[in-house]
C-alpha positions as a Markdown table, in Angstrom:
| # | Residue | x | y | z |
|---|---|---|---|---|
| 1 | Met | 0.0 | 0.0 | 0.0 |
| 2 | Lys | 1.2 | 3.5 | -0.9 |
| 3 | Lys | 2.2 | 5.6 | 2.1 |
| 4 | Lys | 0.7 | 9.1 | 2.5 |
| 5 | Asp | 3.1 | 12.0 | 2.1 |
| 6 | Ser | 2.4 | 13.0 | 5.7 |
| 7 | Glu | 3.7 | 9.6 | 6.9 |
| 8 | Leu | 6.8 | 9.9 | 4.8 |
| 9 | Phe | 7.5 | 13.4 | 6.3 |
| 10 | Lys | 7.1 | 12.3 | 10.0 |
| 11 | Pro | 10.8 | 11.6 | 10.7 |
| 12 | Leu | 11.8 | 15.0 | 9.3 |
| 13 | Val | 9.1 | 16.7 | 11.2 |
| 14 | Ala | 10.2 | 15.0 | 14.4 |
| 15 | Thr | 13.8 | 16.2 | 13.8 |
| 16 | Ser | 12.5 | 19.7 | 13.0 |
| 17 | Glu | 10.5 | 20.0 | 16.1 |
| 18 | Lys | 13.4 | 18.8 | 18.3 |
| 19 | Tyr | 15.8 | 21.3 | 16.7 |
| 20 | Leu | 13.3 | 24.2 | 17.1 |
| 21 | Arg | 12.6 | 23.2 | 20.7 |
| 22 | Asp | 16.4 | 23.3 | 21.3 |
| 23 | Tyr | 16.7 | 26.5 | 19.4 |
| 24 | Cys | 14.0 | 28.2 | 21.5 |
| 25 | Asp | 15.7 | 26.9 | 24.7 |
| 26 | Gly | 19.0 | 28.4 | 23.5 |
| 27 | Lys | 20.8 | 25.1 | 23.0 |
| 28 | Gln | 21.0 | 25.7 | 19.2 |
| 29 | Val | 22.0 | 29.0 | 17.6 |
| 30 | Asp | 22.0 | 28.4 | 13.8 |
| 31 | Asp | 19.3 | 30.8 | 12.5 |
| 32 | Glu | 19.4 | 29.4 | 8.9 |
| 33 | Lys | 18.8 | 25.9 | 10.1 |
| 34 | Ala | 15.9 | 27.1 | 12.2 |
| 35 | Lys | 14.4 | 28.9 | 9.2 |
| 36 | Met | 14.7 | 25.8 | 7.1 |
| 37 | Phe | 13.0 | 23.6 | 9.8 |
| 38 | Leu | 10.2 | 26.2 | 10.1 |
| 39 | Arg | 9.7 | 25.8 | 6.3 |
| 40 | Val | 9.6 | 22.0 | 6.8 |
| 41 | Leu | 6.8 | 22.4 | 9.4 |
| 42 | Ser | 4.9 | 24.8 | 7.2 |
| 43 | Leu | 5.1 | 22.4 | 4.3 |
| 44 | Tyr | 4.0 | 19.6 | 6.5 |
| 45 | Arg | 0.9 | 21.5 | 7.6 |
| 46 | Lys | 0.1 | 22.1 | 3.9 |
| 47 | Ile | 0.4 | 18.4 | 3.1 |
| 48 | Leu | -2.0 | 17.6 | 6.0 |
| 49 | Lys | -4.5 | 20.1 | 4.7 |
| 50 | Val | -4.3 | 18.7 | 1.2 |
| 51 | Glu | -4.7 | 15.1 | 2.4 |
| 52 | Lys | -7.8 | 16.2 | 4.4 |
| 53 | Glu | -9.3 | 17.9 | 1.4 |
| 54 | Arg | -8.5 | 14.8 | -0.7 |
| 55 | Asp | -10.3 | 12.6 | 1.7 |
| 56 | Gln | -13.3 | 14.9 | 1.8 |
| 57 | Ile | -13.5 | 14.9 | -2.0 |
| 58 | Lys | -13.3 | 11.1 | -2.1 |
| 59 | Ser | -16.2 | 11.0 | 0.4 |
| 60 | Glu | -18.3 | 13.4 | -1.6 |
| 61 | Trp | -17.6 | 11.5 | -4.8 |
| 62 | Ala | -18.7 | 8.3 | -3.2 |
| 63 | Lys | -21.9 | 9.9 | -2.0 |
| 64 | Leu | -22.5 | 11.3 | -5.5 |
| 65 | Ile | -22.0 | 7.9 | -7.2 |
| 66 | Ala | -24.3 | 6.3 | -4.7 |
| 67 | Gly | -27.0 | 8.9 | -5.4 |
| 68 | Val | -26.7 | 8.5 | -9.1 |
| 69 | Thr | -26.9 | 4.7 | -8.8 |
| 70 | Glu | -30.1 | 5.1 | -6.7 |
| 71 | Leu | -31.6 | 7.5 | -9.1 |
| 72 | Lys | -30.9 | 5.1 | -12.0 |
| 73 | Lys | -32.7 | 2.3 | -10.0 |
| 74 | Ile | -35.7 | 4.5 | -9.4 |
| 75 | Thr | -35.9 | 5.6 | -13.0 |
| 76 | Ala | -35.6 | 2.1 | -14.3 |
| 77 | Ser | -38.3 | 0.8 | -12.0 |
| 78 | Lys | -40.7 | 3.6 | -13.2 |
| 79 | Ala | -39.9 | 2.8 | -16.8 |
| 80 | Lys | -40.8 | -0.9 | -16.2 |
| 81 | Lys | -44.1 | 0.0 | -14.6 |
| 82 | Lys | -45.0 | 2.2 | -17.5 |
| 83 | Ser | -44.1 | -0.4 | -20.1 |
| 84 | Lys | -46.3 | -3.2 | -18.5 |
| 85 | Pro | -49.8 | -3.3 | -19.9 |
| 86 | Lys | -52.6 | -3.0 | -17.3 |
| 87 | Pro | -54.7 | -6.2 | -16.9 |
| 88 | Ser | -58.4 | -5.7 | -17.9 |
């Protein structure tokens, strides 16, 4: 099964969070590295947002397909009723 992008990013996110925590505590001083890790976290948030939207779209699509299928069944049953001759 294909892993989600957010799953692939998790090790890098953990490293980023640890570095930024140390940076805020004064244990790290490299500003450029801190900026890079902030960009990593920003990108990670965007990936999570896109994955959530993708899941919502899949759900809506499944509901739409189910609705169309049900509509076809109703239409087909009405057509059958009209085509049957009434007994006299």
